[in-house]
C-alpha positions in Angstrom: -53.8 159.1 -85.0 -54.0 156.3 -82.5 -50.9 154.2 -81.7 -52.7 150.9 -82.6 -52.0 148.6 -85.5 -54.0 148.9 -88.7 -55.7 146.3 -90.8 -54.8 145.0 -94.3 -57.0 145.6 -97.3 -59.6 143.0 -98.3 -57.5 142.0 -101.4 -54.4 141.3 -99.3 -53.8 137.9 -97.7 -54.5 138.8 -94.1 -52.2 138.2 -91.1 -53.4 135.2 -89.1 -55.7 136.2 -86.2 -53.8 135.1 -83.1 -50.7 134.0 -85.1 -49.1 130.9 -83.5 -45.5 131.5 -82.3 -42.9 129.1 -83.6 -39.9 127.7 -81.9 -37.4 130.6 -82.3 -39.3 133.9 -82.5 -36.7 136.3 -81.1 -33.0 136.5 -81.6 -30.0 138.7 -82.3 -27.2 139.1 -84.9 -23.7 137.8 -83.9 -20.7 138.7 -86.1 -17.6 136.8 -86.9 -15.7 139.8 -85.6 -17.4 139.5 -82.1 -14.5 138.6 -79.8 -16.6 139.4 -76.7 -19.1 136.6 -77.5 -16.1 134.2 -78.0 -14.0 134.9 -75.0 -14.2 135.5 -71.2 -17.7 136.9 -71.1 -19.5 134.1 -72.8 -21.0 132.6 -69.7 -22.5 136.0 -68.8 -23.8 136.4 -72.4 -25.2 132.9 -72.4 -27.2 133.6 -69.2 -28.6 136.8 -70.7 -29.6 135.1 -74.0 -31.4 132.5 -72.0 -33.1 135.0 -69.8 -34.4 137.0 -72.8 -35.2 133.8 -74.8 -33.2 135.0 -77.7 -33.1 131.6 -79.5 -32.2 132.5 -83.1 -28.6 133.8 -83.6 -27.8 135.1 -87.1 -24.2 134.9 -88.3 -21.6 136.0 -89.5 -22.8 139.6 -89.4 -24.7 141.7 -92.0 -22.5 143.0 -94.8 -19.6 141.1 -93.2 -21.1 137.9 -94.6 -20.4 139.0 -98.1 -16.7 139.2 -97.5 -16.3 136.2 -95.1 -14.7 132.8 -95.9 -16.2 130.3 -93.5 -13.7 127.6 -94.2 -10.7 129.7 -93.2 -12.5 132.0 -90.8 -11.1 135.1 -92.6 -12.5 138.2 -94.1 -11.4 140.5 -96.8 -12.5 143.8 -95.2 -9.0 145.3 -95.1 -8.0 144.3 -98.6 -7.1 147.4 -100.6 -7.4 145.5 -103.8 -11.1 145.1 -104.3 -10.6 142.3 -106.8 -8.7 140.2 -104.2 -10.6 136.9 -103.6 -11.4 135.6 -100.2 -8.6 133.4 -98.9 -6.0 135.8 -100.3 -2.9 137.0 -98.3 -4.6 140.3 -97.3 -7.4 138.5 -95.4 -7.7 138.8 -91.6 -8.5 136.0 -89.3 -11.8 136.6 -87.3 -12.2 136.0 -83.6 -15.4 133.9 -83.9 -15.3 130.9 -86.2 -18.4 129.0 -87.4 -17.6 126.0 -85.2 -17.1 128.2 -82.1 -20.2 130.2 -82.9 -22.3 127.0 -83.2 -21.0 125.6 -80.0 -21.7 128.7 -78.0 -25.2 129.1 -79.6 -26.0 125.5 -78.6 -24.8 126.3 -75.1 -27.3 129.1 -74.9 -30.1 126.9 -76.3 -30.2 128.8 -79.5 -30.7 127.8 -83.2 -28.6 129.5 -85.9 -29.3 131.5 -89.0 -26.4 131.7 -91.5 -25.9 134.2 -94.4 -23.5 132.6 -96.9 -21.0 134.7 -98.8 -22.7 135.7 -102.1 -20.7 138.9 -102.5 -17.2 137.4 -103.0 -17.8 133.7 -102.6 -18.9 130.9 -104.9 -21.8 128.4 -105.0 -19.3 125.6 -104.3 -18.2 127.3 -101.1 -21.7 127.9 -99.9 -22.7 124.3 -100.7 -19.6 123.0 -98.7 -20.8 125.0 -95.7 -24.3 123.6 -96.0 -22.9 120.0 -96.4 -20.7 120.5 -93.3 -23.6 121.7 -91.2 -25.8 118.8 -92.3 -23.2 116.2 -91.4 -22.2 117.6 -88.0 -25.1 117.8 -85.6 -23.4 120.4 -83.4 -23.2 122.7 -86.5 -26.9 122.3 -87.6 -28.4 125.5 -89.1 -32.1 126.3 -89.0 -32.0 129.0 -91.8 -29.7 129.8 -94.6 -29.6 133.0 -96.7 -27.8 133.8 -100.0 -26.1 137.1 -99.4 -27.0 140.0 -97.1 -28.5 143.2 -98.5 -27.6 142.5 -102.1 -30.1 145.1 -103.4 -27.8 147.9 -102.3 -24.7 149.5 -103.7 -23.0 149.4 -100.3 -22.6 145.6 -100.4 -19.7 143.6 -101.7 -20.9 142.1 -105.0 -18.2 140.7 -107.3 -20.9 139.0 -109.4 -21.9 142.3 -111.0 -18.7 142.1 -113.2 -19.9 138.7 -114.5 -22.7 137.6 -116.7 -25.4 138.8 -117.3 -24.7 142.4 -116.3 -20.8 142.9 -116.8 -20.7 146.1 -114.7 -17.2 147.4 -114.6 -15.5 149.4 -111.8 -18.1 148.5 -109.1 -17.0 148.5 -105.5 -19.0 149.1 -102.3 -19.8 152.8 -101.8 -17.9 153.6 -105.0 -18.8 155.9 -107.8 -20.3 153.2 -109.9 -23.8 152.3 -108.7 -26.0 150.1 -110.9 -29.8 150.5 -110.9 -32.0 148.2 -108.9 -33.0 146.6 -112.1 -29.4 145.7 -112.9 -28.8 144.5 -109.3 -31.8 142.3 -109.5 -30.9 140.9 -112.9 -27.4 140.0 -111.7 -28.6 138.5 -108.3 -31.4 136.5 -109.8 -29.1 134.9 -112.4 -26.1 134.2 -110.1 -28.0 133.4 -106.8 -29.8 130.5 -108.6 -26.6 128.5 -108.8 -26.1 129.1 -105.0 -29.6 127.9 -104.2 -29.3 124.8 -106.4 -25.9 123.8 -105.1 -27.0 124.4 -101.5 -30.1 122.3 -102.1 -28.0 119.5 -103.6 -25.8 119.6 -100.5 -28.8 119.3 -98.2 -32.3 118.9 -99.8 -33.9 119.8 -96.4 -32.1 123.1 -96.0 -34.3 126.1 -95.6 -32.9 128.8 -97.9 -33.9 132.4 -98.1 -33.2 135.6 -100.2 -33.1 139.3 -99.3 -36.4 141.3 -99.3 -36.1 145.0 -100.2 -38.2 147.8 -98.6 -38.8 151.1 -100.2 -37.3 154.3 -98.8 -40.8 155.4 -97.8 -41.4 152.2 -95.8 -38.1 152.1 -94.0 -35.7 155.0 -94.6 -32.7 153.2 -93.0 -33.1 150.1 -95.1 -34.9 151.3 -98.2 -33.9 151.2 -101.8 -35.3 152.7 -105.0 -37.6 150.4 -107.0 -37.8 147.9 -104.1 -40.9 146.2 -105.6 -39.0 145.6 -108.8 -36.3 143.9 -106.9 -38.7 141.7 -105.0 -40.7 140.7 -108.0 -37.8 139.9 -110.3 -35.8 137.8 -107.9 -38.8 135.8 -106.7 -39.9 135.1 -110.3 -36.6 133.4 -110.8 -35.9 132.0 -107.4 -39.4 131.8 -105.8 -40.0 128.1 -106.4 -36.6 127.2 -104.8 -36.6 129.3 -101.6 -38.3 128.9 -98.3 -38.4 132.5 -97.1 -37.4 136.1 -97.6 -35.4 138.1 -95.1 -36.7 141.7 -94.5 -34.4 144.2 -92.7 -36.4 146.8 -90.9 -34.7 150.1 -90.0 -37.5 152.6 -90.1 -35.2 155.7 -89.8 -31.8 156.7 -91.0 -31.2 160.1 -89.4 -32.8 160.4 -86.0 -31.8 163.9 -84.9 -34.9 165.8 -83.6 -37.2 162.8 -83.5 -39.4 162.5 -80.4 -39.9 159.2 -78.6 -43.5 159.2 -79.8 -42.4 159.6 -83.4 -40.0 156.7 -83.1 -42.7 154.5 -81.7 -45.2 155.5 -84.4 -42.9 153.7 -86.9 -44.6 150.5 -85.6 -47.7 151.7 -87.3 -46.0 151.2 -90.7 -45.4 147.5 -90.1 -48.9 146.1 -90.9 -48.8 147.6 -94.4 -45.2 146.5 -95.0 -46.0 143.0 -93.9 -49.2 142.9 -96.0 -47.0 143.8 -99.1 -44.7 140.9 -98.3 -47.6 138.5 -97.9 -49.2 139.6 -101.1 -46.0 139.3 -103.1 -45.2 135.9 -101.7 -48.7 134.7 -102.4 -48.2 135.7 -106.0 -44.6 134.8 -106.7 -43.6 132.2 -104.1 -46.7 130.7 -102.5 -44.9 128.3 -100.2 -42.5 130.8 -98.8 -42.6 132.7 -95.4 -40.7 135.7 -94.2 -38.4 136.7 -91.3 -37.0 139.9 -90.1 -33.2 139.2 -90.0 -32.2 142.6 -88.8 -34.0 145.5 -87.0 -33.1 148.6 -85.1 -34.2 152.2 -85.0 -31.7 153.2 -87.6 -29.1 151.5 -89.8 -26.6 154.0 -88.3 -25.3 153.7 -84.7 -27.2 156.2 -82.5 -27.1 157.4 -79.0 -30.8 156.3 -78.7 -29.4 152.8 -78.0 -28.5 154.1 -74.5 -32.0 155.5 -73.8 -35.3 153.9 -72.7 -37.0 154.6 -76.0 -34.9 151.9 -77.6 -36.4 149.4 -75.2 -39.9 150.5 -76.1 -39.0 150.3 -79.8 -37.5 146.8 -79.5 -40.5 145.3 -77.7 -43.2 146.9 -79.9 -41.4 146.3 -83.2 -40.6 142.7 -82.5 -44.1 141.9 -81.3 -45.8 143.7 -84.2 -43.7 141.8 -86.8 -44.5 138.5 -85.1 -48.2 139.4 -84.9 -48.1 140.2 -88.7 -46.7 136.8 -89.6 -42.9 137.0 -89.4 -41.4 133.7 -88.4 -38.7 135.4 -86.3 -37.2 138.8 -85.5 -33.4 139.3 -84.9 -32.1 142.5 -83.3 -29.0 144.2 -84.8 -26.9 143.2 -82.9 -25.5 141.6 -79.8 -22.2 143.4 -79.2 -21.1 146.4 -81.3 -18.2 148.2 -79.7 -20.0 151.6 -79.7 -19.7 154.6 -77.4 -22.2 157.0 -75.6 -20.9 159.8 -77.8 -20.8 158.0 -81.1 -23.7 155.7 -80.6 -24.3 151.9 -80.7 -26.6 149.2 -82.0 -26.0 146.4 -79.4 -28.1 144.7 -76.8 -25.1 144.4 -74.5 -22.1 146.6 -73.6 -18.8 145.8 -75.2 -17.0 147.5 -72.3 -14.7 150.6 -72.6 -15.5 153.2 -73.9 -19.2 152.4 -73.3 -18.9 153.3 -69.6 -20.6 150.0 -68.6 -18.9 146.7 -67.8 -18.7 144.3 -70.6 -21.9 142.3 -70.9 -24.1 144.9 -69.2 -27.5 145.0 -70.8 -28.5 148.1 -72.7 -32.2 149.3 -72.8 -33.2 147.3 -76.0 -32.2 144.1 -74.2 -34.9 144.8 -71.6 -37.4 145.4 -74.4 -36.6 142.1 -75.9 -36.7 140.4 -72.5 -40.2 141.7 -71.8 -41.4 140.9 -75.4 -40.3 137.3 -74.8 -42.9 137.0 -72.1 -45.4 136.9 -75.0 -43.5 134.6 -77.3 -43.7 131.2 -75.7 -43.8 128.7 -78.6 -47.4 127.7 -79.3 -48.9 130.9 -78.0 -51.1 133.0 -80.2 -50.2 136.7 -80.5 -52.0 139.6 -81.9 -52.1 143.4 -81.6 -54.5 144.6 -78.9 -56.7 147.7 -78.9 -55.8 149.6 -75.8 -58.4 152.3 -76.1 -55.6 155.0 -76.0 -53.8 156.8 -78.8 -50.8 156.9 -76.5 -50.5 153.2 -75.9 -49.5 150.3 -78.1 -50.7 146.9 -77.0 -50.1 143.2 -77.7 -51.9 140.1 -76.5 -50.6 136.5 -76.3 -52.7 133.5 -75.3 -52.0 130.0 -74.1 -54.6 127.8 -72.6 -55.5 129.3 -69.2 -52.8 132.0 -69.5 -52.9 135.4 -71.1 -50.0 138.0 -71.3 -50.6 141.6 -72.4 -47.7 143.9 -73.2 -48.5 147.7 -73.1 -46.1 150.4 -74.3 -46.7 153.9 -73.1 -44.9 156.2 -75.6 -45.9 159.3 -73.8 -43.9 161.5 -71.4 -46.6 161.3 -68.7 -48.4 158.4 -66.9 -51.7 157.0 -68.2 -54.2 154.4 -67.1 -55.8 151.7 -69.1 -58.7 149.4 -68.4 -57.4 145.8 -67.8 -61.0 144.5 -67.9 -60.5 144.3 -71.7 -58.3 141.3 -71.1 -58.7 140.0 -67.5 -61.7 139.5 -65.1 -62.0 142.3 -62.6 -60.4 141.5 -59.3 -58.3 138.6 -60.6 -54.6 138.4 -59.7 -52.1 139.7 -62.2 -48.4 139.3 -62.3 -46.8 142.5 -63.6 -43.4 143.3 -65.1 -42.5 146.9 -65.9 -39.7 148.9 -67.3 -39.7 152.7 -67.5 -37.6 155.7 -67.8 -37.8 156.0 -64.0 -36.4 152.5 -63.4 -34.0 152.4 -66.3 -31.0 153.5 -64.2 -31.5 150.8 -61.5 -29.3 147.7 -61.3 -32.5 145.7 -62.0 -34.7 148.0 -64.1 -37.5 145.4 -64.6 -39.8 145.6 -61.6 -41.9 142.6 -60.7 -45.1 142.7 -58.6 -48.6 141.4 -58.3 -51.8 143.3 -58.5 -55.6 142.9 -58.8 -57.0 143.5 -62.3 -58.8 146.8 -62.2 -60.3 149.3 -64.6 -57.4 151.8 -64.1 -54.0 150.1 -64.5 -51.3 152.8 -64.3 -48.7 152.8 -66.9 -45.6 155.0 -66.0 -44.4 157.5 -68.5 -42.1 156.1 -71.2 -42.7 152.5 -70.1 -43.4 148.8 -71.0 -45.8 147.0 -68.7 -46.5 143.3 -69.1 -49.6 141.8 -67.4 -50.0 138.0 -66.9 -53.0 136.3 -65.6 -56.0 134.1 -66.4 -58.3 135.3 -69.2 -61.3 133.9 -67.4 -64.3 132.4 -69.1 
């Protein structure tokens, strides 16, 4: 099967042809526990965020959000008493407060995306956060979300013990795991108060809710009866929300997967995006969607240290944008992993990762190259490369065209650039490959004439920029 994006069915609202890129298409997750972003390496990180145009930073960090008290900058992750409320004596103070995060995001030219504490918080606490951000320009938030992955039994969710479900004995990863129907019933009922109070605090706030994938669509993020979750919560909340947040982890276990198999996961995105568009068209016609988290797996993997993660990051981000996502945020910025145990991050957290703190990992370079196609106002779409081995994306501005090509194979291949550029015209090229990955500057810049046989190195990303001609 060719590594090219498919098309939606005629009955499905189609992805816009040449979808227009918005102001903050690419970003990363930043957690309240991220001391590296907060302290001595911030200037380095700021420069790297700017270079890769990562302009939407999501905070305070996945499931951490559902046990985080923004007002006190504390979390309840170490509380042994699962009934202990946020703000109790067992809470820990986090390194990165909301005020500090906001200031550092602004310094990097980034907007912010905040997940409020649904799991152990209250509507009043969420509304106070929205009110604070609305009244202090430096704390302004572009997107708000009510809870993280509240469709899963791994998430803090004190509301399950309340009306209308009254589930007793629930705790994250514990023996009591309600069905998706029960989770949806509880969330739809209780999240409505969050949304209403947040809207009263700032009527202009853009508020979203979690979108669930099936296990078949995304094994690392999927849940049973995902469609039931999406339909039930949107029937209650759809008229009040601006977007849904889809977390895309196509794999869970990655042992034995080839690079080509990993890249083929990009082929699942058009159908997954079509389902989102169809459901929103039916249940929440005015809403859009974002991808608030993505990585190869929801588990830390050693693949994060290998070139395939760069290829995955570039292709996955651009495919979601081409299919209508408003933004795509990588999970995450710094993650304190190790070469033996795996990681998720874009940047090294230092020892024991064997690289100095702030050193980019391969997925950073994938995002940096993807960003060459995401200038706000440009039109992006999947491109037919003519090869089953090569994924392609095209982005157009007046008089400028950028094409990104991903060679998932273990050998070099040539493509015909006359598909996109006049023969003989000058192209600026940017390439990253397995061969260059170990260099101090692994992205190689050059110029070349457009020709019918443009070489793509094995396991590579190549960006071509030039004039599309007449």
